[in-house]
N, C-alpha and C positions, 0 to 999 in steps of 0.2 A: 651156559649151564641148564640141564634137562629139569624142569620143574617137575615134583612129586607133589600132587594136589591131592590131599586127603580131607577136605572139607567137606565132600558129599560124593555120591556117584552122580550127579546131577551133570557134572563136568565132564564127563567123557566124549570123546571125538566119534564121529561114526568112522565104521571100519572101511575098507575097501569096498567088500563086499556088496556094503549096504549104501552106498555112495553109486556103485553100479546099478542097484537096483531101484535107485531112486533116479537115475537119468533116462532110464529103459521104462517107467510106468507110464501106462495109458493114463490119460488127463482127462477131465471134464470138469463141470462147475457143478460143486457139490452142493451147492444152495440151492440147485434145482434138483438136486439127487442125481446128478449124471456123472459122477465122476466114478468111472469103474472099479478103482483102485480103492478108494475111499470106500464102496460098498462091497467091495470084496473082504475088505480088513473089518468090518463091523459084522459081516454075515458068519465069517471064518471065526472070529472070537467069540462071536454069540453061541454059536453052535459047541463049540469045544468047551465053554464056561457052563452050556446048559440053559441059557436062557432064551427067548425069543426073539430079540433085538437088540442092536447096540447102536451107539452113538460116538463118532470120532470128534472130540474137542482139543483145545490148544493145549490145554494145561489140565495138572490134577486138581487144582483150586477150583477150576469152572467146572471141573466134571463133580467135584462132590458137589458145590454149590447148587447144580444141576439137580443133583440128586436128592439133596436136601427140599430144595423148592418143588421137585416134583411128588416127594413123599408130605409134604407139610403144606397147609394154606396158611395164612396170615393169622399169626395169634396161636399159632400151634407150637409143641414144644419138643426137642428132641434132647434124649438123655445121651449124654457124650463125657469121654474122659478127660480130665483136667490137662494132660499133656497132648491129647488127640491132635491131629494135625486140623480138622475139622473145626476144632473150637478154638485153638491157641496160635496158630500160624496162618490161618487165611484171611486175617483181616476183617474178621466179624463178620462177614459176607452173609451168612445166613439171618444175621440180624438185621443188618445194614439194610439188604437188599431184599430180603424173602419176609421181614416182619417174623420170624422163627426165633422165639425164645430158645437158648439152650439149657440144659440142665446138667453143668457138668459135676461129674464123682472124681474122688482119687482114683487114680490106676494105682493095682495092686502091682506088688514088687515083679511079678510076671508080666505084665503088661497088659491083664485082664481087667474088669470091672467085675467088682464082688456081686454076682445076681440077686443077692438079698437085698444088697444097697438098691440096685437097678429097680426091684419090684416096690420098695419102700419109697422112692422119687418117683413112681408114677403116680397123676394127679387124680382125683375122683372127678368125676362128671358133675362138673359141680361149674357154676359161669364164673365163681370167684377166681377161677385156676386157668391157667393157659391149658389147651388140649393138649394130651401126651401122647405123640403119634408116631414116634419111632426111635428105636435104639443103634446107636451109630458105633461100629467098632474098629479097629484098625489093626492091619497084619502086612506086614513086620509091627511091633511097636517098640518104637525104640532100639530096635534089632533084635527085639525077644518076639517069638513064633507064638499064637495061640493054638492050643492042642486040639484037633478034632471033638473030643467030648467036650470040651468047654464049647465050643461051637454049635454042638447038639443040643447043649444045654440052655444057650443063651436062644437058640430057635425056638424049644419049647416054651420057654417065659413069655417070648415075644407075642408067640401065636396063643397063649392061654390068656395075655392080655390085651390083645386086639391090637400089636404094634407092628409096624415094619420093623426090618432089620436091614440096615444099609451097613457094606464093607467099603472102608477106604484101603483098597487092596493097592497101594501106592507101592509095595514092594510085594505083591502076592507071589511072584514066582520065586523070591528067596525063601517064602514060608515053604512054597510048596516043595521046594528041594531040601530045605532043611528037613522036612516030614518025611520024604523020599515017595512022597503021591503024586497023581496026575491034580492039576490045578482046581479041576472039577471035584475032588473031595473038600476042598475047601467052602467053593463058591456055593455047593449044593444047598447050605445052609439059609443062603440070603434072598432077599426079595430084590435086591440090586447090588452092583458091584463097580467100583471104580477100578479100572488098572491103568497105571502108568506107564509108558512106554521109555522115557527119558530118564531113568534113572539107572539101575544095574543093567537094564535091557540094550542099553547104550543105545535108542534110537534119540536125534537133536530136539526133537518137538512130539507133544501129544498123549493124551489119554484118551481109554476108551471107556464109556459108562454102558454098562450093561443091565437091562431088565424086562421086563414084558412088553409086549406091542403098545399096550396102551401108556406106560409110564414113558417109552421112549418117545413117543408122539408128544407128552407132555413137555419133555425135556427138550425136543426138537424146537418147539416154539421159544422154549425159555433161552434157549443157546442163541436164536438169532435176537432175541431181547437184550442180551448181554454183549452182544457183538462178538459172538463165538462162529457165525457163520464164514466159511470159508470159501475161495472159489476152486483154483485147481490144487486143491489139498491133498491130492493122491502124492504129489512129490514128497509130503511128509507121511502120508500113510503106508508107501512103500516101505521104508525106514522101519516103521514099526512093524510091519509084516515080517521085512528081513529079520528083524530082534526076535520076533516070536518064533520064528521058523528055525533060526541058526544061533542064538544067543542065551537061551535060558539053561541047557545042561552046564556050559561054563562059568554059569553062577556061584556052582561047587567050589571052582576055583578061588573067587573072591571069598568065600567062607572060610576056605585053607588058609588065605592068604591072613584074613582077620585073626584067626586062632593063633598062627605061628607070631602076630606081632603083638597080641594079649599075653601071650606065654613069654616071650622074651623080655617085654617092658617089666611084666611081674618079677620076673628073674632080677630085673636093675632093680627092685625094690618100689616101684611106681604100684600106686592101689589102682587094679584094674577090676572092672566088674567082669563077670563071667561073660564070655563072647558066645554068642548065637549064631550069628550069621555074618555079616557084612561091615558089622559097626563094632569099633573097638572105643568103649567109655574108659576114661583114666580121670581121675582126681588129683588136678593139680593144685586147685585152689588160688592164692594171690598172687602163684608166679606164672599167671596163665599168658599175660602182654610179655612177660621176659621172655616164655618159650616160642611164644610165639614169631617174635623177630630174631631171635636166636636161629631158630629154626628157617626163617626166611633167608638169612645168610647164607645157609645151605643148600637153598633151593627147595625147600619143603614147605608147603603152602599148608598152615592150618588155621583153624578159626580161634578166637582168644576164649576161651571160655573154663570156669573154673572146674566144671565137670565137662573136661574136654572130649569131644565125639572126633574121631577118625573112621572114615570109611572106605573101605577096599573097594576098587569097581576093575573093569577091563583094562585102565590103563595105567594100572600100577602092578609092577611085577613084582617076584620075591626080592630079586637083588636090588632092586628100589628100597624095599622096605629092610633090608639089612642098612643100608645107610640111614635110614630113618631110626633104626636102633641104635644105631651108633651115635646118632646126633643126641638123643636122649641119655646115652651114658655120660657123654661130654657134658650136657646140662646138668645132670644128675651129680655130677664131680664137680661142678662149680662152688 
C-alpha cells in the first residue's frame, strides 16, 4: 500500500534530480570554511534575499536559536507569538541555552501580532526588567501569510523602539508564492531571516540563517558551541541549492492541492478553516484518535489532534487526495 503522509511537509523524499546534485557536489571541510558547495549556497541565498552573509545549519530550530542568541544577550527579552515555533515548539532553547526571556503575545486570527500590543510589551529601560531587544515573527504562520503592509508596519515599530526584527521563514517561499512576489520583497523588512530547506522545498536536511556580516560571524561561533559545525556538508547544501533553483515555483501545486482538499472536506460537512497555502486545518474534536486509526488502515498517515493539520507537499498527488476525501467521507458516515 502506498502511504499518503499528510502530517507535515518535512516528510518529503529527495527527488532524482536532487540526489544527482548531491552525488556530484564538490566537497570540503565546512568548519574550516572550505566546502565550496556550502559557501556557494550561503552567498547565493544571502545575495538573493538582500543580506550580506548567511550560515548553513542542520535545522530550522538551530537556525532560529542562533538568530535569537546573536541578537540577544543573557537577560535580554524577545517578543514573540504564543503559537510561534520559536516559542512553543523548539524546546525552550532560547531560554535554556541563551538565557533569553520570551515575552509571548496572542497571535491574531491572521497569524500576525497586534503591533499595539507589541509596543505595550516593550519594557522600559529599568534594571527591574529584562531588556527588550527583538521582535520575532513567523511566515507562514500556521499556513497563513503575513501581508507586506503588515511587515512594513512591524519594521517601523521596531526601528522606532530600537528593536531587531527576526523572521522565522520556515515556509518563506510558500509565503512568497502565495503573495506572487520575489522572496526578497518579504525579507527586505528584517534584520535576520531563517530559511528552512527541508519542508516544502523538499531538501532532506538544513536551514540557512541570513543577516549582516557581524551577525553571521557571531552566529557561526554560536553554531560551533551548540554542535552545529559540519564537515563535508556540501552533500546537504547541494540538495538545498537544487531545491531553491528547481522547486520553488512548484509550491503553487501544493497550495492548489490544499485548497482542493479543504473545499472537498467542507462540502462533506467538516469544519474546515480557510486555506491559504499548503496547510488544511479541520476541527475534528474528540474523534481525532479514531480518525487517525481509521485512515491508517487505508494507508493515510495523520496526526491525532482535535484541530487536525494536514499538509500537502511534493510527494502527495491530486489522485491521492481523492483517496483522502473518500476516507473522510466514510469516516463521517459512521
